[in-house]
C-alpha positions as CSV (number, residue, x, y, z in Angstrom):
1,M,-23.3,50.9,-46.6
2,K,-20.1,49.5,-46.5
3,V,-18.2,49.2,-43.0
4,D,-14.4,48.2,-42.7
5,V,-12.7,47.6,-39.2
6,L,-9.0,48.2,-38.8
7,T,-7.7,45.7,-36.1
8,L,-5.2,43.4,-35.1
9,F,-7.7,40.8,-34.2
10,P,-9.9,40.5,-37.1
11,E,-11.0,36.7,-36.0
12,M,-13.1,38.5,-33.0
13,F,-15.6,39.9,-35.7
14,P,-17.1,37.0,-37.8
15,G,-19.6,35.6,-35.0
16,V,-21.0,39.2,-34.4
17,F,-21.2,40.1,-38.2
18,E,-22.5,36.8,-39.5
19,T,-25.4,36.6,-37.0
20,S,-28.5,38.1,-35.7
21,I,-29.7,41.4,-37.2
22,L,-25.8,42.2,-38.7
23,G,-26.1,38.9,-40.5
24,K,-29.3,39.3,-42.1
25,A,-28.3,42.7,-43.1
26,Q,-25.3,41.4,-45.0
27,E,-27.7,38.7,-46.5
28,K,-29.9,41.3,-47.8
29,G,-27.2,43.4,-49.4
30,I,-27.9,46.2,-47.2
31,V,-24.5,46.6,-45.5
32,S,-20.9,45.1,-46.2
33,L,-18.9,44.3,-43.0
34,Q,-15.2,43.7,-43.2
35,A,-12.6,43.1,-40.6
36,I,-9.1,43.8,-41.7
37,N,-5.8,42.9,-40.1
38,F,-3.8,46.3,-40.4
39,R,-0.6,44.4,-39.5
40,E,-0.6,43.4,-43.4
41,Y,0.2,47.2,-44.1
42,S,3.0,47.8,-42.0
43,G,5.5,48.4,-44.6
44,N,8.2,46.2,-43.0
45,K,9.1,42.7,-43.0
46,H,8.5,41.9,-39.2
47,G,4.9,43.3,-39.5
48,Q,5.7,45.7,-36.6
49,V,2.9,48.2,-36.2
50,D,4.1,49.8,-32.7
51,D,7.3,51.4,-31.2
52,T,8.0,53.2,-28.0
53,P,7.0,56.8,-27.8
54,Y,9.3,59.8,-28.4
55,G,10.3,61.3,-25.0
56,G,10.1,57.9,-23.1
57,G,7.6,56.4,-21.0
58,G,5.7,53.4,-20.6
59,G,3.8,51.5,-23.2
60,M,3.8,51.3,-27.1
61,V,2.5,53.7,-29.6
62,L,0.4,52.5,-32.6
63,K,2.7,53.7,-35.7
64,P,1.0,55.9,-38.4
65,E,2.2,54.0,-41.3
66,P,0.0,50.7,-41.2
67,I,-3.3,52.9,-40.5
68,F,-2.6,55.3,-43.4
69,N,-1.4,52.4,-45.8
70,A,-4.8,50.4,-44.8
71,V,-7.0,53.5,-45.5
72,E,-5.4,54.2,-48.8
73,S,-5.9,50.6,-49.7
74,I,-9.3,50.3,-48.7
75,T,-10.4,53.5,-50.2
76,G,-8.0,53.5,-53.4
77,T,-6.6,57.0,-52.6
78,D,-3.4,58.4,-52.2
79,L,-3.7,60.5,-49.2
80,E,-0.3,61.9,-49.3
81,N,-0.7,63.4,-52.9
82,G,-4.1,64.2,-52.7
83,A,-5.4,61.9,-55.1
84,I,-8.9,61.4,-54.0
85,D,-11.9,60.7,-56.4
86,P,-14.1,63.9,-56.4
87,S,-17.1,62.0,-57.6
88,K,-17.3,60.0,-54.3
89,K,-18.4,60.7,-50.8
90,P,-15.2,60.6,-48.5
91,P,-16.0,57.8,-45.7
92,R,-16.0,58.9,-41.9
93,I,-13.0,57.4,-40.4
94,I,-13.8,56.5,-36.8
95,L,-11.1,56.1,-34.2
96,M,-12.4,54.1,-31.0
97,C,-10.8,55.9,-28.2
98,P,-11.5,57.0,-24.6
99,Q,-10.7,60.5,-25.4
100,G,-13.5,60.5,-27.9
101,E,-17.1,61.9,-27.7
102,T,-19.6,59.5,-26.0
103,F,-21.5,57.6,-28.3
104,T,-25.1,58.4,-28.3
105,Q,-28.3,57.2,-30.3
106,K,-27.9,60.8,-32.1
107,K,-24.5,60.0,-33.3
108,A,-25.8,56.6,-34.5
109,E,-28.3,58.4,-36.4
110,E,-25.9,60.5,-38.1
111,L,-23.6,57.9,-38.9
112,S,-26.4,55.9,-40.3
113,K,-26.8,58.3,-43.2
114,E,-23.0,57.7,-44.5
115,D,-22.1,55.5,-47.2
116,H,-18.9,54.1,-45.8
117,L,-17.5,53.8,-42.3
118,I,-13.9,52.8,-41.4
119,F,-13.3,52.0,-37.7
120,I,-9.7,51.9,-36.2
121,C,-9.2,49.6,-33.2
122,G,-5.9,49.9,-31.2
123,H,-4.3,47.8,-28.5
124,Y,-1.7,50.1,-27.2
125,E,-0.8,52.8,-24.8
126,G,-2.1,55.3,-27.8
127,Y,-2.0,56.3,-31.3
128,D,0.4,58.2,-33.1
129,E,-1.1,62.0,-32.9
130,R,-0.7,62.3,-36.7
131,I,-3.4,59.5,-37.0
132,R,-5.7,61.9,-35.0
133,E,-4.6,65.1,-36.7
134,H,-4.4,64.2,-40.3
135,L,-6.7,61.0,-40.9
136,V,-9.6,60.6,-38.7
137,T,-13.0,62.4,-38.9
138,D,-14.2,61.2,-35.6
139,E,-13.1,59.9,-32.3
140,I,-15.8,57.9,-30.2
141,S,-15.8,56.5,-26.9
142,T,-18.7,54.1,-25.5
143,G,-18.1,55.0,-21.9
144,D,-15.7,56.3,-19.1
145,Y,-14.0,52.9,-18.5
146,V,-11.2,51.0,-19.8
147,L,-11.0,47.8,-22.2
148,T,-7.9,46.2,-23.8
149,G,-8.9,47.5,-27.1
150,G,-11.2,49.4,-29.4
151,E,-12.9,46.1,-31.2
152,L,-15.6,45.4,-28.7
153,P,-16.8,49.3,-28.6
154,A,-16.6,49.2,-32.6
155,M,-18.9,46.2,-32.5
156,V,-21.4,48.2,-30.4
157,V,-21.3,51.2,-32.5
158,I,-21.5,49.2,-35.7
159,D,-24.5,47.2,-34.3
160,S,-26.3,50.5,-33.1
161,V,-25.9,52.3,-36.7
162,V,-26.7,49.2,-38.7
163,R,-30.0,48.4,-37.2
164,L,-31.1,52.0,-38.3
165,L,-30.6,51.5,-42.0
166,P,-33.8,51.1,-44.0
167,G,-34.9,47.6,-44.6
168,V,-32.5,46.1,-41.7
169,L,-35.4,45.7,-39.0
170,G,-38.5,43.6,-40.0
171,N,-40.8,46.6,-38.1
172,E,-39.2,49.9,-39.2
173,T,-41.0,51.5,-36.4
174,S,-38.9,49.6,-33.9
175,A,-35.9,51.7,-34.1
176,I,-38.2,54.8,-34.0
177,T,-39.8,54.0,-30.7
178,D,-36.5,52.3,-29.3
179,S,-35.2,54.0,-26.0
180,F,-33.2,57.1,-26.8
181,S,-34.4,57.7,-30.4
182,T,-37.3,59.7,-28.8
183,G,-35.3,61.4,-26.4
184,L,-36.9,59.1,-23.3
185,L,-36.6,55.9,-22.3
186,E,-39.1,53.0,-23.8
187,Y,-42.3,52.5,-22.1
188,P,-43.0,49.0,-20.4
189,H,-43.9,46.0,-23.0
190,Y,-46.4,43.1,-22.4
191,T,-47.5,39.7,-24.2
192,R,-49.7,36.9,-23.5
193,P,-50.6,35.5,-21.4
194,A,-52.7,38.4,-20.2
195,E,-52.2,37.3,-16.4
196,Y,-49.4,35.3,-15.0
197,R,-48.8,34.6,-11.5
198,G,-51.4,36.7,-10.5
199,H,-49.6,39.7,-12.2
200,K,-52.2,41.3,-15.0
201,V,-51.2,43.5,-18.3
202,P,-52.5,46.8,-17.5
203,D,-56.0,47.1,-18.9
204,V,-55.6,50.0,-21.2
205,L,-53.4,47.7,-23.5
206,L,-56.4,45.1,-23.6
207,S,-59.0,47.9,-24.4
208,G,-57.9,48.0,-28.2
209,H,-58.5,51.9,-27.9
210,H,-55.4,53.1,-29.5
211,R,-55.6,56.5,-28.7
212,N,-55.5,55.6,-25.0
213,I,-52.8,53.2,-25.5
214,D,-50.7,55.7,-27.1
215,L,-51.6,58.1,-24.4
216,W,-50.4,55.4,-21.6
217,R,-47.4,54.6,-23.4
218,R,-46.3,58.4,-23.7
219,Q,-46.9,58.7,-19.9
220,Q,-45.0,55.8,-19.0
221,S,-41.8,56.9,-21.2
222,L,-42.1,60.2,-19.4
223,W,-42.3,58.5,-15.7
224,R,-39.9,56.0,-16.6
225,T,-37.5,58.6,-17.8
226,Y,-38.1,60.8,-14.6
227,T,-37.2,57.9,-12.4
228,R,-34.3,56.5,-14.3
229,R,-32.6,59.3,-16.2
230,P,-34.3,62.5,-15.4
231,D,-31.4,64.2,-17.0
232,L,-32.9,63.4,-20.5
233,L,-36.1,65.5,-19.4
234,E,-34.0,68.6,-20.0
235,H,-34.1,68.2,-23.6
236,T,-37.4,66.8,-24.2
237,E,-40.2,68.9,-25.4
238,M,-43.6,68.1,-23.5
239,T,-47.1,69.8,-24.0
240,K,-48.9,71.6,-21.1
241,K,-50.9,68.5,-20.4
242,E,-47.9,66.3,-20.2
243,K,-45.9,68.8,-17.8
244,I,-49.2,69.1,-15.4
245,W,-49.5,65.1,-15.6
246,L,-45.8,64.4,-14.5
247,E,-46.1,67.1,-11.8
248,Q,-48.8,65.4,-10.3
249,Q,-47.1,62.2,-10.5
250,I,-44.1,63.5,-8.8
251,R,-46.1,64.9,-6.0
252,E,-48.0,61.6,-5.5
253,H,-44.8,59.7,-5.6
254,E,-43.4,62.0,-3.1
255,R,-46.2,61.4,-0.6
256,N,-46.1,57.9,-1.0
257,N,-42.5,58.1,0.0
258,E,-43.3,60.1,3.2
259,A,-46.0,58.0,4.1
260,E,-43.8,54.9,4.4
């Protein structure tokens, strides 16, 4: 996979791109990560990439020219004249924007199947609407809050997507069992020692009985999801036995709360 980030602050990315999972993924040749300063594509001698909005108002608006020019350079295409190589799969061009769809694990899985992702990060009041209408394929938001630019959200999305690529994680089941990948929050984890400061690891995990361990983990995921993110259960398929077990747990939990 190839990932390009259009930003005014490419110096923010080396530390993220060159370390941990992302760094190892690049070393293995699984992904190519590049941060590009789109000021280089401004098309004017002053390197201006923003301007005041038509109709008045505060703030500055990102001009269309540097973004279109940068995308054309990266992809080797002429967007204006439609000179796009039909033999190549077009890239997904992602605008990091608070108006975009909320980023989810499902979206990460969708993007992980692509060959080329281009992220656009702005630092102004907004983007010229022609960027949205005639260039981007996706608009993504990482949450309902305000940041100074799209760089940090882009890093979050890239990390989430790249770790799903085959060969990136040492244990291929890690990504599958992560929270949200199964539609549920992940079950609790324990490691050595078996007892620490009087707190013991659940006996089932020490039993070596894998079927019982799998059952315990599934039940723990269901209960943890119910107590922390009950909204996720609306889209979770459960067996009849799982529904009965969860209802029993809920009733017992309510009785204990009443007793207190």
